[in-house]
C-alpha positions as CSV (number, residue, x, y, z in Angstrom):
1,M,-139.6,146.0,-132.2
2,N,-143.3,146.7,-131.4
3,T,-143.3,143.7,-129.0
4,C,-140.3,145.2,-127.1
5,E,-142.0,148.6,-126.9
6,N,-145.2,147.1,-125.6
7,Y,-143.3,145.1,-123.1
8,S,-141.5,148.2,-121.9
9,T,-144.7,150.2,-121.6
10,S,-146.4,147.3,-119.8
11,S,-143.5,147.0,-117.3
12,I,-143.7,150.7,-116.5
13,Q,-147.4,150.5,-115.9
14,I,-146.9,147.5,-113.6
15,F,-144.2,149.5,-111.8
16,I,-146.6,152.4,-111.3
17,I,-149.3,150.1,-109.9
18,I,-146.8,148.6,-107.4
19,C,-145.6,152.0,-106.3
20,S,-149.2,153.1,-105.6
21,H,-149.3,150.6,-102.7
22,L,-145.9,151.7,-101.2
23,T,-145.3,154.4,-98.6
24,P,-142.9,157.4,-99.3
25,W,-140.3,155.6,-97.1
26,D,-140.5,152.6,-99.3
27,L,-140.2,154.7,-102.5
28,L,-137.1,156.4,-101.1
29,S,-135.5,153.0,-100.5
30,L,-136.6,151.7,-103.9
31,L,-135.1,154.8,-105.5
32,K,-131.6,153.7,-104.3
33,T,-131.7,150.2,-105.6
34,C,-130.8,150.7,-109.2
35,H,-130.3,153.3,-111.9
36,K,-133.6,152.5,-113.7
37,F,-135.7,152.9,-110.6
38,H,-133.8,156.0,-109.7
39,D,-134.6,157.5,-113.1
40,Y,-138.3,156.6,-112.7
41,L,-138.6,158.1,-109.2
42,Y,-136.2,161.0,-109.3
43,S,-137.4,162.8,-112.4
44,T,-138.4,166.4,-111.8
45,I,-140.2,166.9,-115.1
46,S,-142.2,163.7,-115.4
47,S,-145.8,164.0,-114.4
48,T,-146.0,160.3,-113.8
49,T,-143.2,160.5,-111.3
50,Q,-145.0,163.3,-109.4
51,L,-148.2,161.3,-109.5
52,I,-146.5,158.3,-107.9
53,W,-145.1,160.3,-105.0
54,K,-148.4,162.1,-104.6
55,T,-150.5,158.9,-104.5
56,S,-148.1,157.4,-102.0
57,R,-148.3,160.5,-99.7
58,L,-152.1,160.6,-99.8
59,N,-152.4,156.9,-99.0
60,T,-150.1,157.2,-95.9
61,I,-151.7,158.4,-92.7
62,F,-148.5,160.0,-91.4
63,F,-148.3,162.5,-94.2
64,P,-150.4,165.7,-94.8
65,K,-153.0,165.8,-97.5
66,I,-152.3,169.4,-98.6
67,P,-150.2,169.9,-101.8
68,P,-146.5,170.9,-101.5
69,P,-145.5,174.5,-101.1
70,S,-144.2,176.5,-104.0
71,G,-140.7,175.6,-105.0
72,L,-141.0,171.9,-104.0
73,N,-142.1,169.0,-106.1
74,E,-143.8,165.9,-104.7
75,R,-140.6,164.0,-104.1
76,E,-138.9,166.9,-102.3
77,Y,-142.0,167.5,-100.3
78,C,-142.2,163.9,-99.1
79,C,-138.5,163.9,-98.2
80,I,-138.7,167.0,-96.1
81,L,-141.6,165.6,-94.2
82,M,-139.6,162.6,-93.1
83,I,-138.4,164.1,-89.9
84,E,-137.2,160.7,-88.6
85,K,-134.5,160.8,-91.3
86,G,-132.8,163.6,-89.3
87,C,-131.1,166.7,-90.6
88,Q,-131.0,166.8,-94.4
89,F,-127.5,168.4,-94.3
90,C,-125.5,166.6,-91.6
91,G,-127.7,163.5,-91.3
92,R,-128.0,163.8,-87.5
93,K,-130.8,161.7,-86.2
94,G,-132.7,161.4,-82.9
95,S,-131.9,165.0,-82.0
96,R,-134.7,167.1,-80.6
97,D,-133.6,170.3,-82.4
98,V,-134.2,168.8,-85.9
99,R,-137.3,170.3,-87.3
100,I,-138.9,171.6,-90.5
101,Y,-138.4,175.3,-91.3
102,W,-141.1,176.0,-93.8
103,T,-139.9,179.5,-94.4
104,F,-136.8,178.1,-96.0
105,R,-138.3,174.7,-97.2
106,V,-135.6,172.7,-95.3
107,R,-135.4,170.0,-92.6
108,S,-132.5,171.0,-90.5
109,C,-130.8,170.8,-87.1
110,W,-130.0,174.1,-85.3
111,D,-126.3,174.1,-86.1
112,C,-126.8,173.5,-89.8
113,L,-129.4,176.2,-89.9
114,M,-127.2,178.7,-88.3
115,N,-124.3,177.8,-90.7
116,R,-126.6,178.5,-93.7
117,T,-128.4,181.7,-92.5
118,I,-127.6,185.3,-91.9
119,C,-129.0,186.9,-88.7
120,I,-129.8,190.6,-88.5
121,E,-130.8,192.1,-85.1
122,S,-134.3,193.6,-85.2
123,G,-134.2,197.3,-85.5
124,N,-131.1,197.4,-87.6
125,E,-131.2,198.4,-91.2
126,I,-131.8,195.7,-93.8
127,P,-130.1,195.9,-97.2
128,E,-132.6,197.0,-99.9
129,Y,-132.1,193.9,-101.9
130,A,-133.0,191.7,-98.9
131,S,-136.2,193.6,-97.9
132,G,-138.3,191.4,-100.2
133,L,-136.9,188.1,-98.9
134,P,-138.8,185.7,-96.6
135,F,-137.4,185.4,-93.1
136,T,-138.1,184.0,-89.6
137,K,-137.5,185.5,-86.2
138,F,-135.5,183.9,-83.3
139,R,-134.3,185.0,-79.9
140,L,-130.8,183.6,-80.0
141,N,-129.8,184.5,-76.5
142,G,-132.7,183.2,-74.5
143,M,-136.3,184.4,-74.1
144,Y,-135.1,187.8,-72.8
145,G,-132.4,188.3,-75.5
146,S,-132.6,190.4,-78.6
147,E,-134.8,189.3,-81.4
148,Y,-133.1,188.5,-84.8
149,M,-134.4,188.3,-88.3
150,V,-133.0,185.2,-89.9
151,F,-132.5,185.0,-93.7
152,W,-131.3,182.2,-95.9
153,A,-127.8,183.0,-96.9
154,D,-128.0,181.7,-100.5
155,S,-131.2,183.6,-101.1
156,I,-129.5,186.8,-100.0
157,K,-126.5,186.2,-102.4
158,R,-128.8,185.4,-105.3
159,S,-131.0,188.4,-104.5
160,K,-128.0,190.7,-104.4
161,N,-126.8,189.5,-107.8
162,E,-130.2,190.0,-109.4
163,F,-130.7,193.4,-107.8
164,D,-127.3,194.7,-109.0
165,N,-128.1,193.7,-112.6
166,L,-131.4,195.7,-112.7
167,S,-131.9,199.4,-113.5
168,K,-133.5,201.7,-110.9
169,I,-136.9,201.4,-112.7
170,E,-136.8,197.6,-112.8
171,R,-135.7,197.4,-109.1
172,F,-139.0,198.9,-107.9
173,E,-141.1,196.3,-109.7
174,W,-138.7,193.6,-108.7
175,L,-138.9,194.5,-105.0
176,K,-142.7,194.7,-105.2
177,N,-142.9,191.2,-106.6
178,S,-140.4,189.9,-104.1
179,K,-142.3,191.3,-101.2
180,Q,-145.6,189.8,-102.5
181,K,-143.9,186.3,-102.7
182,A,-142.4,186.7,-99.2
183,K,-145.9,187.6,-97.9
184,E,-147.4,184.5,-99.5
185,I,-144.6,182.3,-98.0
186,E,-145.2,183.8,-94.6
187,I,-148.9,183.0,-94.7
188,D,-148.1,179.5,-96.0
189,T,-145.5,179.0,-93.2
190,I,-148.0,179.9,-90.5
191,Y,-150.6,177.5,-92.0
192,R,-148.2,174.6,-92.3
193,E,-146.7,175.0,-88.8
194,E,-150.2,174.8,-87.3
195,L,-151.0,171.8,-89.6
196,D,-147.8,170.1,-88.3
197,Q,-149.0,170.2,-84.8
198,K,-152.4,168.9,-85.7
199,L,-150.8,166.1,-87.8
200,Y,-148.6,165.2,-84.8
201,D,-151.7,164.9,-82.5
202,L,-153.6,163.0,-85.2
203,T,-150.6,160.6,-85.6
204,L,-150.4,160.0,-81.9
205,Y,-154.1,159.4,-81.7
206,H,-153.9,156.9,-84.7
207,K,-151.1,155.0,-82.9
208,K,-153.0,154.8,-79.7
209,C,-156.1,153.5,-81.5
210,Q,-154.2,150.9,-83.4
211,I,-152.3,149.6,-80.3
212,F,-155.5,149.6,-78.3
213,L,-157.2,147.5,-81.0
214,Y,-154.2,145.1,-81.0
215,Y,-154.3,144.9,-77.2
216,E,-158.0,144.1,-77.0
217,L,-157.6,141.4,-79.7
218,L,-154.8,139.8,-77.7
219,A,-156.4,140.1,-74.3
220,S,-159.7,138.6,-75.6
221,E,-158.1,135.4,-76.9
222,S,-159.4,132.3,-75.1
223,N,-159.1,128.5,-75.2
224,S,-161.8,126.0,-76.2
225,N,-163.3,126.2,-72.7
226,G,-163.8,130.0,-73.0
227,K,-161.0,130.8,-70.4
228,L,-158.9,133.8,-71.3
229,L,-155.3,132.9,-72.2
230,Y,-153.5,136.0,-71.0
231,N,-153.6,138.1,-67.8
232,R,-154.4,141.7,-68.5
233,Y,-152.2,142.9,-65.6
234,L,-149.2,141.2,-67.1
235,L,-150.0,142.5,-70.5
236,D,-150.1,146.1,-69.1
237,I,-146.6,145.9,-67.6
238,C,-145.0,144.5,-70.8
239,P,-142.4,147.2,-71.8
240,F,-143.2,146.9,-75.6
241,L,-146.7,148.1,-75.0
242,N,-145.4,151.6,-74.4
243,E,-142.2,151.4,-76.4
244,V,-144.0,150.8,-79.7
245,M,-145.6,154.2,-79.3
246,L,-142.2,155.8,-79.4
247,L,-141.2,154.2,-82.7
248,P,-140.6,156.6,-85.6
249,N,-143.5,156.7,-88.0
250,H,-141.7,154.7,-90.8
251,L,-141.0,151.9,-88.3
252,F,-144.5,152.0,-86.7
253,A,-146.0,151.7,-90.2
254,Q,-144.3,148.3,-90.5
255,I,-145.9,146.9,-87.3
256,D,-148.8,144.6,-88.0
257,Y,-150.8,142.5,-85.5
258,D,-148.7,139.4,-85.9
259,R,-145.4,141.2,-85.3
260,W,-146.8,143.1,-82.3
261,K,-148.3,140.0,-80.8
262,N,-145.1,138.0,-81.1
263,K,-143.1,140.7,-79.4
264,M,-145.7,141.1,-76.6
265,L,-145.9,137.4,-75.9
266,E,-142.1,137.1,-75.8
267,E,-142.0,139.7,-73.0
268,Y,-145.2,138.3,-71.4
269,R,-143.6,134.9,-70.9
270,I,-140.5,136.4,-69.4
271,I,-142.6,138.4,-66.9
272,E,-144.8,135.3,-66.1
273,M,-141.7,133.2,-65.5
274,E,-140.2,135.9,-63.2
275,R,-143.4,136.1,-61.1
276,R,-143.1,132.4,-60.3
277,I,-139.3,132.0,-60.0
278,I,-137.9,135.2,-58.7
279,P,-139.7,135.3,-55.4
280,K,-138.2,131.9,-54.6
281,R,-134.7,133.3,-55.3
282,Y,-135.4,136.2,-52.9
283,N,-136.5,133.8,-50.2
284,Q,-133.2,132.0,-50.7
285,I,-131.3,135.2,-50.2
286,K,-133.3,136.2,-47.1
287,E,-132.8,132.9,-45.4
288,R,-129.0,133.1,-45.9
289,L,-128.8,136.8,-44.8
290,V,-130.5,136.0,-41.4
291,Y,-127.6,133.7,-40.5
292,S,-124.9,136.1,-41.7
293,P,-122.6,137.6,-39.0
294,L,-122.9,141.0,-40.6
295,Y,-126.7,140.9,-40.5
296,K,-127.3,143.6,-37.9
297,R,-128.6,147.1,-37.6
298,P,-128.4,149.6,-39.3
299,A,-127.2,147.8,-42.3
300,I,-130.3,145.6,-42.5
301,Y,-132.4,148.6,-43.4
302,W,-130.3,149.3,-46.5
303,I,-130.3,145.8,-48.0
304,P,-133.4,146.4,-50.2
305,Y,-131.5,149.3,-51.9
306,C,-128.3,147.3,-52.6
307,P,-127.6,146.7,-56.3
308,S,-126.8,143.0,-55.9
309,Y,-130.1,142.5,-54.0
310,K,-132.3,144.5,-56.5
311,S,-130.7,142.7,-59.5
312,P,-129.1,139.5,-58.4
313,P,-126.6,137.9,-60.7
314,Y,-128.5,134.9,-62.2
315,H,-126.6,132.2,-64.0
316,N,-126.7,133.1,-67.7
317,N,-129.3,135.7,-66.8
318,D,-131.8,133.0,-66.3
319,A,-133.7,133.1,-63.0
320,R,-134.8,129.5,-63.5
321,I,-131.3,128.2,-62.8
322,P,-131.0,127.7,-59.0
323,W,-128.0,129.0,-56.9
324,D,-126.0,126.4,-55.0
325,D,-125.1,126.9,-51.3
326,K,-121.4,127.8,-52.1
327,F,-122.4,130.7,-54.4
328,L,-124.9,132.0,-51.8
329,D,-122.5,131.8,-48.8
330,K,-119.2,132.8,-50.4
331,V,-120.3,135.3,-53.1
332,L,-123.8,136.7,-53.1
333,V,-124.6,137.3,-49.4
334,P,-121.2,138.8,-48.5
335,T,-121.5,141.1,-51.5
336,I,-124.9,142.3,-50.4
337,M,-123.7,143.0,-46.9
338,K,-120.7,144.9,-48.1
339,E,-122.9,147.1,-50.2
340,A,-125.3,147.7,-47.2
341,I,-122.4,148.7,-45.0
342,L,-121.1,151.1,-47.7
343,C,-124.6,152.6,-47.9
344,V,-124.6,153.2,-44.1
345,K,-121.2,155.0,-44.3
346,Q,-122.3,157.2,-47.2
347,A,-125.5,158.0,-45.5
348,E,-123.7,159.0,-42.3
349,D,-121.3,161.2,-44.3
350,A,-124.3,162.9,-46.0
351,V,-126.0,163.5,-42.6
352,F,-122.8,165.1,-41.2
353,V,-122.5,167.4,-44.2
354,L,-126.2,168.4,-44.0
355,K,-125.8,169.1,-40.3
356,L,-122.8,171.3,-41.1
357,I,-124.8,173.2,-43.7
358,E,-127.6,173.8,-41.1
359,D,-125.1,175.1,-38.6
360,I,-123.5,177.5,-41.2
361,L,-126.9,178.9,-42.2
362,C,-128.0,179.2,-38.6
363,M,-124.8,181.1,-37.7
364,R,-125.7,183.6,-40.5
365,I,-129.2,184.0,-38.9
366,K,-127.6,184.7,-35.6
367,S,-125.4,187.4,-37.1
368,V,-128.6,189.0,-38.5
369,R,-130.2,188.7,-35.1
370,D,-127.2,190.4,-33.4
371,A,-127.3,193.2,-35.9
372,L,-131.1,193.7,-35.4
373,M,-130.7,193.7,-31.6
374,Y,-127.9,196.3,-31.8
375,E,-129.6,198.6,-34.2
376,L,-133.3,198.3,-33.2
377,G,-133.2,196.9,-29.7
378,C,-135.5,194.0,-30.7
379,E,-136.8,191.5,-28.2
380,D,-134.5,188.5,-28.1
381,I,-137.4,186.0,-27.8
382,Y,-138.7,186.9,-31.3
383,I,-135.3,186.5,-32.9
384,E,-134.8,183.1,-31.2
385,L,-138.1,181.9,-32.4
386,D,-137.1,182.8,-36.0
387,I,-133.9,180.8,-35.6
388,K,-135.8,177.7,-34.4
389,T,-138.2,178.0,-37.3
390,V,-135.3,178.3,-39.7
391,R,-133.5,175.2,-38.2
392,N,-136.7,173.2,-38.5
393,F,-137.0,174.3,-42.1
394,L,-133.5,173.2,-42.8
395,K,-134.1,169.8,-41.3
396,T,-137.1,169.4,-43.6
397,C,-134.8,170.4,-46.5
398,S,-132.3,167.8,-45.5
399,N,-134.9,165.1,-45.3
400,H,-136.3,166.2,-48.7
401,W,-132.8,165.9,-50.1
402,F,-132.5,162.3,-49.1
403,W,-135.5,161.3,-51.1
404,H,-135.5,163.7,-54.0
405,G,-131.9,165.1,-54.3
406,I,-133.1,168.7,-54.2
407,Y,-131.8,171.2,-51.7
408,P,-133.5,174.7,-52.0
409,Y,-130.4,176.7,-51.1
410,K,-127.2,177.7,-53.0
411,L,-124.6,175.6,-51.1
412,P,-120.9,176.4,-50.8
413,D,-118.9,174.6,-53.6
414,D,-116.9,172.4,-51.3
415,L,-120.0,171.1,-49.5
416,A,-121.9,170.7,-52.7
417,I,-119.1,168.5,-54.1
418,V,-119.3,166.3,-51.0
419,L,-123.1,165.9,-51.3
420,A,-122.8,165.1,-55.0
421,N,-120.2,162.4,-54.3
422,R,-122.3,160.9,-51.6
423,R,-125.6,160.8,-53.5
424,L,-126.7,157.3,-54.4
425,I,-128.8,156.3,-57.3
426,W,-131.4,154.5,-55.2
427,W,-132.1,157.7,-53.3
428,N,-133.8,158.9,-56.4
């Protein structure tokens, strides 16, 4: 019997030591593996359980070092801080409106927050039993809308029940204590919101430093003759170099140098291969286009923007497999020329619409000119000069639209629809 007890105690101690080297994300996964681990890590009264979560939080750089706020134990504190887990109510992930509301001690999206709160417009009377509750303020109808005080709905119901069961003398003391607690929560909320921003900046800085260290280690690798193995320019354009910075904290924490290096070299070899092979493929296309009967102006100017030219259909998505003459002459080159001719037609339609818009606006200017001449007897030359200036401005706007898709005037709906339909992706 004593042997069994010693074995049980020893196994728990080993479990505690193992947990001290795990991150809070690992503990949360471990908690869901079996009933025994769940009991060890979910207990709210065990000081050992709280110590395990606290040690894990303090040893993980992505978590704050300050203790949890009142009303939360260490496990609940760590779970609320896991913003990448999404809303704790609906489970929505990846949404920008998921954030931590320290006033209510929850991690929630906007919809779930609104479903669980009561909003009272600022200036309106607040029930006496709610005057001692913590609240936050929002402008629900834009930055110029009315300001609302937002209370947690369950807290209001619980507060009302407690308030109704008290005598008038007890209510005064109860409200005094409630207001004191609400003031402490307000101060704590301001402090933690400022700390969240500092922690975000620190986390980003830590990620940059770690990736920079990995990058330098990889870029400095050389062979036995001292020649560098990798081109820094090609390493810089590897997509994973920037994508790794966007990983959630719990995934970034799993990235070590070997994993990062393997992924980088995988993309590096693809880019290196494309630099050698793809120019040869484009030369094949250009040679065939020159002899195409459709290769004539103005279509030739739009060829670089055609989808089939920018991203040619390689066999099995491998640029190393060469095209045969039949595929070039019967499929690829005719497809590119058809796309170029379509671009020409759409561009001509867009030019026509923009010219029509210019004429409409200039007609309005002429109407203003006639009114001014009739009422004030203005000199016609000054009005004509204004019209020419406006027309030149509109031409500039039209050119700007071609390259940026922005027209600085509220267009009629029918013309706006035509422009929207004729706008091509490559114009952006």
